[in-house]
N, C-alpha and C positions, 0 to 999 in steps of 0.2 A: 798776799797772793793766796787764794783759796782753792783747794782741790775739790772740784765739784762733781767729778764722775770718773769712774774707772771701768773699763771694758776689757774683758779677756776672752779671746776667741780661739778655739782650736779647730783648724780645718783639716779634714781627713785626706790622706793620700789615696784612699779607696773608700767606697761607700760602707757605712755601717750596716751590719747584718740585722737590721730591724725586722725585716720580713723573711728571715731565714726559715722560720717554721712554714710559711706559705710556700717558699721555694722547695722545701723538702716534700711537702704535700704534692706539689706540681710534679716533681720527679716521680713520686710513687704512682701517681695516676696516669701520667703521660709517658712515663718511661724515658724521659730525656730532660735535659736542663731547660729552664724557661728561656724563651727567646727575648732578647732585649730586656733582661731583668733589671739592668741599670736604669731603665726608664720607668720602672714601676713607681707609682706614687706611694710613698710611705707617709704615715701620719707624723707631722711635726708637732712638737710640744712647746708651748709658751706658758711659763709660770710667772705670775706677778705677785711678789711679796711686798704689799704696801707698807707693812710695819717696818721692814728693813730697807725699803726703797730699792728693791732688787728685782731684776728680770732675768730669768734663766730660759735659754733657748736650746733645743736639741732636735736634730733631724738627721737624715741620712748622710749629709755632707759636712756638718759642723756642730759644734756645741759652743755656747757663749754665755757669759755672765756679765750683766751690767749692774753696777752699784752706784747710786746717786747720793750726793751729800754724805760721803763716807765719813764715819767717825774718826778713823785713823787708818794709816796704811797697813799696819800689821793685821788689823782685823780683816781688811779686805783680802789680803794675801791668804790668810788662813781660811776665810769663808769660801773663796774661789776654789782653792785646792780641795776643800771638803766636798763641794758640789761635784767636781770632776771625779773625785774618788768614788762618790756614790754612783755616778753614771757608769764608771768603769766596772763596778761590781755587777751592775744589772745588765749592761750592754757593753761588753768589752770594746774599748776605744781602738779603732784601727790605727795603723801607722799614721803619723801626722805629717802633713806637708807644710803647715805653717802654724807657729805659735805666736799669736799676736796679743799685745797688751797696749791699751791706749789710756793715757792719763790726760785729763782735761782740767786746766786751771783757769780761773778768772781773776781779774784784778779790777777793783772799782776805779772809775774815773770821774772826777768831780765836774768836768766840763760837759759840753754837748757832744753828740755823736759826730757832728761836722768838725769840731775841734780835734777830736781823737783821730778822725779820718785824715785830717791834715798832718797830724803828727806822724802817722804811719807813712804817709807819702814822703815827708821830709826826711825822717830818720832811716827808713829802709830803702827808699827808691830814689832819693834826690830828685824828686818828681819834676818832670817837664811835660809839655804837651806830647801826647794826649792824656798822660796820666793825671795831670792836674784836674781834668774834667771828670775823672772817674767818680761815680756815685758811691762806690764801695770798693773794698780791697780785701782779698783773701790770699795771704802768702802761703805757698806750699814749697817747702825746701826738703830735699832728701840728703841723708848722710849715711855713712857706714862707720860702725865701731867694731872692728874685727869682723865677726860673722853676723853681727846684728845690724839690720837695716832700720833706719830711723827716719820718720817723716814728721816734720814740724809744720803745723798749720796755725796761722795766727792772723788776727785782724781785729778791727773795731766791731763792737756788737752792742745791740740793745737787749734788755732783759727779755722782751717778748720773743725775739728771734731765738735766744738760747732755750726758752721754754718750749717753743713750738718745734724746733728742729733737733734738739739734743736731749731733752728731758722727758721722761715718761710720767713722773710724779710731780706733784705740786711742790715748788721750792719757794719758801717765804724769805723775804729779806734780800732778794737779789738787787744789786745796784742798777739803776735805770740805764746807765751807760757803762760799758766794761771792756776791758781787754780780754780777748779770747786767745788762749794758747793751748793747743792740743798736740801731744807727741805720741805717735804710734811706733812701737818697737816690735820688730818681727824677726823671729828665728825661722828661717825657711829651709833648714837642713832636715830632711825627712828622717824621722826616728820614732821609736815606740814611745807611747805616753809614759811619763814618769812624774810622780808627784814631787820628788826631790828636784828634778830638773826644772819643773815649773816654778817651784818656790825660789830657787836660785835665780832663774831668769827674771822673775817678778822683781826681786830686790835689786838686781843689777839694772834692769830697765827703769825702775823708779828713780834711782840715783842719777842716771844720765838724763832722763826726761825732766826731772825737777831743775837741774842745772840749766837746761836749754830754755825752759819757761822763764826762769829767773833772768836769763840773759835778755830775753825779749822785753821784760818789764824794765830792766836796767837801761837798755838802749833807748826806750821811750821816755825814761825819767819821769814816770808818773807815780 
């Protein structure tokens, strides 16, 4: 089982004050607060770091870090926290409505896509009509672990689909047919950003998500 991508997204409970200087200028000139300031278009930022296979996004409503082909989990946790700490120094992060971390695993399958599709139908769905005629399957299952919401997404996949839909950078050596297992862990309790909380949440979410992905592989017996 190979960890192929980690995404961490912080969604704000209120918009970030990227345009606070413009708003202050508006007040000075007009003598009142700007109308519908929440609808003002603020510049979003997308940074692609090809060397580290990392994408960083930041705008008024959220900030996110994607890391592909991660060397190890500890590196990813530290790198993600470092990015958000930098953002928080330059543009203080508003209270957060959602802390989301997604782990994506793949497992090589030696047979054809159709063989793997049939396995998913048999092992997960005890498939009968009309499921037996389905050309593809994507399982989406929701769970709760205390205050953590977890969503497991799994299904058969071909390398080209993984590249086109999930990866921003070239990934060499992908198996032609694979099991896809993604687990999204979300803390939706509104609270102020904290690097310590993010680090603990990351480690906890990774442990739970890895177990869930392994259970998928185990059930398929591939």
